N, C-alpha and C positions, 0 to 999 in steps of 0.2 A: 776710171769707168767701172761700174758695177760688174762683177764677174758673171759671165753667162755665155750662151752660145747663140750666134745668129743662125736663124733657120731659113727664112726667105723674106723677100719684100712682099707686102700685101696691101690691098685696099683696106682701109680701116673697118669698113662694114663687114669684111670677111675675116677679121682677125680672130685668133684664138690664143689665149694665154698672154704672155708678157710681150712688150714692144720696146723698140728704141725709136727715137725721133731725131733725125739729123738731115740737114739739107732739104727740109720740108717734106721728108718722106718717112713713112712708118715702115719699120722692118720687124718681122716676127722674131722674137728673142726669148730664150729660156733663161731666166735668172736662176742662178744656183740656189739650191735649197739651203736655208740657214736654220740654226737651232731654234726651237720654239720659244715664245715669249717667256714661258715659265722657267726657262733656264738662263735668263738674264737676271742675275742676282743683284740685290741692292737697288738704290735709286727708285724707291716706291712712288714718289710724287711725279717723277718723269714718266713712268709707265702709266700712272693714272691719267695724266694729261693726254698722252697718246691714245689711251683707251677712249677718253671722252671725244677726241677728234674723230677716231674711226667709227665710234658709235653714231656720231652725227652724220658722217658720210653714209653709213648704212641706212639711217632713217631718212635720207634724202634732204637733209638740212644743209644750208650754206655753211661751209666750214672755213675757219681762218687758216691760212697756210702755216705750217709748222716750221719754224726756224730753230735749229739746234746748233750751238757752237760749244767748243771745249777742246781740250788737248787731244792729241792722237792717242789711240789705244783705248778710248772710252767704250767704243762699240756703237757709235752713232749710226753708221751705215747698216750694220747687221740688225740693230734694234728696229730701225725704220722698216727694213725689208721683212723682218719677222712679223711685225704687226700686219703688214700688207698680206703676207702669206696666211696668217691666221684668219684674217677676214675675207680671204679668197678674192681679193681685189687684184685685177691685172695691173702689173707694174709697168709704167712707161718711163724708161730711162732716157734722160737727155743731158746736155752739157750746159755750162753756164752761158755760152754764147746765145742760147735760145731764151735766156732771161732778158737779154737786151734786144734780141731780134726774134721775129717770128712767133712771139708768145701769143699774140692775139689769134693768129692762124692756128696754132697748136691747141689752144683752149677751145676755139670755135669748133674744130673738128672733133675733139673728144666730147664736147657737149651735145653733139648730134647723135651719139650712139647710146643705146639703152643699156648701159653698163656703168658700174662704178669703177673709177680709175684712181690709182695712186701714182701721181706724177713726181718723179724723184730726180733731184739735182744733187750730185754728190761731190764733195771735196771742192767746193767753189772758192774763189778768191774774191771776197766782197768788194775789195778796192778796185778790181778790174771790171766791174759790172756797171752798166748804165741802168739804174734802178727805175727810171721814169716809166718805161713800159709796164714793169711789174706793179708799180704803185697805181698806175692808171687802170690796168686791166683786171687786177686782182683786188687791190685795196681801195680803188676809187670808184669812178662812175662806170667802169667797164662791166661787161656781162660775164662774171665769173660763174661757170656752170656748177650746179649743185651736185653733179655726179663726179666731181674731181676734187681730190685732196692733194695739195702740193706739200712736199717735204724738201727742205734744203739743209744740207749739212756742210759745216766748215770747221777748220781748226783755228780760224781767225775770229774776227768779231764783226757782226753786222752793223750797218749805220743806224743811228737812232731813228731817223725818219722812215725806216723800214720796220724795225722791231716794234714800234709803237702801234703798228697796224696789223700785227700778226700774233700767233700763238708762239711766243718767244721762250725758248727753254735754254738756259745756260747751265752747262755741266761744270761743277766746281772741280778744283784739283783733287786728285786721288789722295785721300788722307787715311790716317789710321782708323778713324771712326767709320769711314766708308768701307774699308777693308773688313772691319769687324762685322758690319751690317751684311756685307756680301757673304762672309764666312758663315754667319748665322743662317741666312737664307739657303745657302748651299747645303748645310748639314741638315736643316729641316727637310729640304728636298730629298736628301738621302734617308729620310724616315727616322732620324734621330730625335728623341723626345726629351731627354734629360737636360735641363738648363745647365746644370753643373758640368756635365760631360761636354756639352756644346761649347761652353766658355773655355774650358781647358783645351779643347781641340782647336778652337780659333786661335788661341795664343800660340799653339804649336805650329799651325799653318803659317802664321805671320812671321814668327821667328825663323823658321826654315826658309821661307820665301826671301826675306831680306838677306839672310846669310848666303843664300845661293847666288843672289845678285852680286853681293860684295866679293864673293870668291870666284866670280865669273863661272858659276856652275851652270845649272839648267835654266836659269833665269837671265835673259839678255836685256830686258827692259822692265821698268816698274810701271804697271798700268793695270786697270781692272781686267783687261783682256788676258794679260799674262798671269795675273793672280788666279783666275779661274782655271787656266791651263795647269798651273802648279798644283792646285787642289785636286784636279783630275789626276795629275801625275802621282801624287801621294796616294790617292784613293785606289788607283789601278795597280799599285805595288803591294802585294800581300805583306812583305817585310816592313815597308815604311808604314803601312796602315796599321799593322799589329803594334808597332812601337807606340804610335800616337794613341791607339785605342787602349792599350794597357795603362798608359798614364792617365788618360781622360776618364776611364771607367773607375779609377781608384782601386784597381785590383791589387796594386802593390803599395800605393801611397795614398794617404788620407791627409789633406792639408790641415784638417781640424786637430790632428794629433801632433802637429808641429814637429815633423821629422827633422832631425838635424841635417843641415845641408851636406856635411861631410859624408854622413851615412847614405844620403840620397845619391850623391855622386858615385859612391862605391857600388851601390846596388845597380845604378844605371849603367855603370861601366861593365858590370857583369852581364847585363842585358845587351850590351853593345848599342845602347841608346845614345844619340848625339847629346853631349852635355849642354847644347844650346837650349834643350827642352827642360832643363832642371827648373828654371824659374816658372815655367808654365805649370808645373806641379803645384806650386804654392799660389797660383792665381796672380802672380805678379809679372806684368809685361816687362820684357827686357828692352822694349823700344818705345820711346816717347813720341808724342805727336810731332814735335819738332824734328826728332831724328828721322821719322818716316818722311816728312815733307822734304827734308834736305836730300835724302836718298832719291826720292821721286824727282826732284828738280834736277839732280845730277843726271838722271836717266833722260829727262827731256832735253837737256843741253847736248848730250851725246847724240840725240836724234836730230839736232839742229833746230829744235823748237824752243823758243823763249816764252815762258809764261808771263805775258806782259800785263795782264789786266786782272789777276787774282790778288787776293789779300796777301800782304807780306807775312812771312813766317812770324808767328807769335800774335797775329791779329786774327781774332775770331770773326769769320764772315757772318752776315746776317742769317737769321734762322731760315728765311726763304732761300737764300743763295746756297746754304749748306745742303739743302734738299734738292738742288738742281732746278730751281724755278725762277 
């Protein structure tokens, strides 16, 4: 269930703020505040499609339900909630049982209120849901109110006869390319402007991140969520930040001068800089796409999640899939 605090049971007409809907009753509920949309880094097309859906809700247009699936740790739940909070839409939290039962009653009640609602079903198991009421009331001849936008998140995969009728967003596996994209967005958000400096720092972030996971350090899982936390961890430490900044700014090393690796190692050792960052100085990543995916899948297996429907290692997904659409 989405984290928050139950306040009191209310009549829908008297509601203020967020709600839950269980046993055919609405309960006033305060959903915890999540980080703003601008601090979800990477996945630009996913955010664009969510923006289009919420813009349509704001304009009073009929919107297709948003279905998002992908591995754990992507940030599906928080991204959904962040958009709802950005657009000031009251969030109605329900469970997957109400996708099979009471959906018509739920939508009918929300449609009678002169407000926009974001109706959210989190962490559903698509194989345990009777999708007929959903297809009938939302995707078929039913009266799907224009003031409601439905969002459904899962770690599994939705059936084809549902996705074909919705705004379906598939989040691809976390990859080296996505990590670089996230690192770039993160550093731009931190007001860094030099492309050369940004690229060097991205390499340093990724090398330290993977090394910390392998050595069971500060990283316990490989995911976009933990990668952002690790970048925050580095940025919040003056010592760690200084080491990466010194390298990335080229204050001691200039890749164009082809500094001898031995000399670089000696100088870095004097600075007490982790030697894992040596290759970042020369702009050469120490981690390949395949290496990154293998470590990522190892992390998924340790969480009990099998990535069953993504491209095998070494197979490049389609352009659309790689952008999460």
